[in-house]
C-alpha positions in Angstrom: 14.7 -25.7 1.0 16.8 -23.4 3.3 20.0 -25.4 2.6 19.2 -25.3 -1.2 18.5 -21.5 -1.2 21.7 -20.7 0.8 23.7 -22.7 -1.6 22.2 -20.9 -4.5 22.5 -17.5 -3.2 25.9 -17.9 -1.7 27.7 -20.8 -3.6 31.2 -19.6 -2.4 30.1 -19.8 1.2 30.7 -16.3 1.8 27.4 -15.4 3.1 26.3 -18.3 5.3 23.9 -16.3 7.2 21.7 -15.8 4.2 19.1 -18.4 4.3 15.7 -18.8 2.8 13.8 -17.7 6.0 16.1 -14.6 6.1 15.4 -13.8 2.5 11.7 -14.0 3.2 11.9 -11.9 6.3 13.7 -9.3 4.4 11.1 -9.2 1.7 8.4 -8.9 4.2 10.0 -6.0 5.7 10.3 -4.3 2.3 6.6 -4.9 1.8 6.0 -3.4 5.2 8.0 -0.3 4.3 6.2 0.0 0.9 2.8 -0.4 2.7 3.6 2.4 5.1 4.9 4.7 2.4 2.1 4.1 0.1 -0.5 4.5 2.7 0.9 7.8 3.8 1.3 9.1 0.2 -2.3 8.0 -0.8 -3.7 9.5 2.3 -1.8 12.7 1.6 -3.0 12.9 -2.0 -6.6 12.1 -1.3 -6.7 14.9 1.4 -4.9 17.5 -0.6 -6.1 16.5 -4.2 -7.6 19.8 -4.9 -4.6 21.7 -3.9 -2.3 19.4 -5.8 -4.3 20.0 -9.0 -3.5 23.7 -8.8 0.2 23.5 -8.2 3.3 22.5 -10.2 4.0 19.3 -8.3 5.2 16.3 -10.2 2.4 14.1 -8.7 0.0 16.3 -10.7 0.6 14.3 -13.8 -2.3 11.9 -14.6 0.2 8.9 -15.3 1.8 9.1 -11.9 -1.7 9.4 -10.2 -2.7 6.2 -11.8 0.8 4.6 -10.9 0.2 5.6 -7.3 -3.3 4.0 -7.3 -2.2 0.6 -8.9 0.9 0.5 -6.5 -1.2 1.0 -3.4 -3.5 -1.7 -4.6 -0.8 -4.1 -5.5 1.1 -3.7 -2.2 -2.2 -3.9 -0.4 -3.0 -7.2 -1.8 0.5 -8.6 -1.2 0.3 -7.2 2.3 -2.7 -9.5 2.9 -0.5 -12.5 2.5 2.8 -11.4 3.6 3.4 -10.3 7.3 6.4 -8.9 8.9 6.8 -11.8 11.5 4.8 -14.8 10.4 5.0 -16.6 13.9 2.8 -14.0 15.4 -0.9 -13.2 14.2 -1.2 -9.6 13.5 -4.3 -7.4 13.2 -1.9 -4.5 12.4 -1.1 -6.1 8.9 -4.9 -6.2 8.1 -5.8 -2.6 8.5 -2.9 -1.2 6.4 -3.7 -3.7 3.6 -7.3 -2.9 3.6 -6.9 0.9 3.5 -4.1 0.6 1.0 -6.5 -1.3 -1.3 -9.4 1.1 -0.6 -7.2 4.2 -1.0 -5.8 3.0 -4.3 -9.2 2.2 -5.5 -10.4 5.6 -4.7 -7.4 7.2 -6.4 -8.1 5.1 -9.5 -11.8 5.6 -9.6 -11.3 9.4 -9.5 -8.6 9.3 -12.0 -11.0 7.4 -14.5 -13.8 9.8 -13.7 -11.6 12.8 -14.5 -9.4 11.5 -17.3 -11.5 8.6 -18.8 -12.7 8.8 -22.3 -16.1 7.3 -21.6 -18.6 8.5 -19.0 -18.7 6.2 -15.9 -21.9 5.8 -14.1 -21.5 4.6 -10.6 -23.8 2.9 -8.2 -24.9 5.3 -5.4 -23.1 3.3 -2.7 -19.8 3.4 -4.6 -20.2 7.1 -5.5 -20.9 7.8 -1.8 -18.1 6.0 -0.4 -15.2 6.4 -2.9 -16.1 9.9 -4.3 -17.9 11.7 -1.9 -16.0 10.4 1.2 -12.5 10.4 -0.4 -11.1 12.9 2.1 -12.3 10.7 4.9 -10.7 7.8 3.3 -7.5 9.8 2.9 -7.5 10.8 6.5 -8.1 7.2 7.7 -5.4 5.9 5.3 -2.9 8.5 6.5 -3.5 7.7 10.2 -3.4 3.9 9.6 0.0 4.4 7.6 1.4 6.7 10.6 0.2 4.2 13.2 1.6 1.2 11.3 4.9 2.9 11.2 4.9 3.7 14.8 3.5 0.4 16.0 4.5 -2.2 13.3 3.4 -5.3 15.4 0.1 -5.3 17.1 -0.9 -8.8 18.6 -4.4 -10.0 18.5 -4.2 -12.1 21.6 
């Protein structure tokens, strides 16, 4: 596969160092960067949501709030399956993925509670975790995003 991909990507032979494994490694680092960026943005948004609503920031727009939530969930799901270096098992990739999915879900749930056309009735557990504790989820997501940026590779064993 690697020989096939390098001949497809660089048919003229100009970029021989570009192989299938290097392309996958670059994609995994891009997912890592998106994960860190979105975890930090989601954490900040959940912490300062009340102050953002009363300001003239562009993130105040409902459509951008929804995009931030969906992007965080999608990147979190991808992060569950794509690690920065697949030869080492990381616990450091699990926490950013879980908190990205949880933070994105929290943003989307609050978005639909505020801007949804129909009234949404939540179960008490979901209400308590994702609505009442959204600042706590925001702080944890922000901390995980910053730690994942500072320490990108944590070995399990």
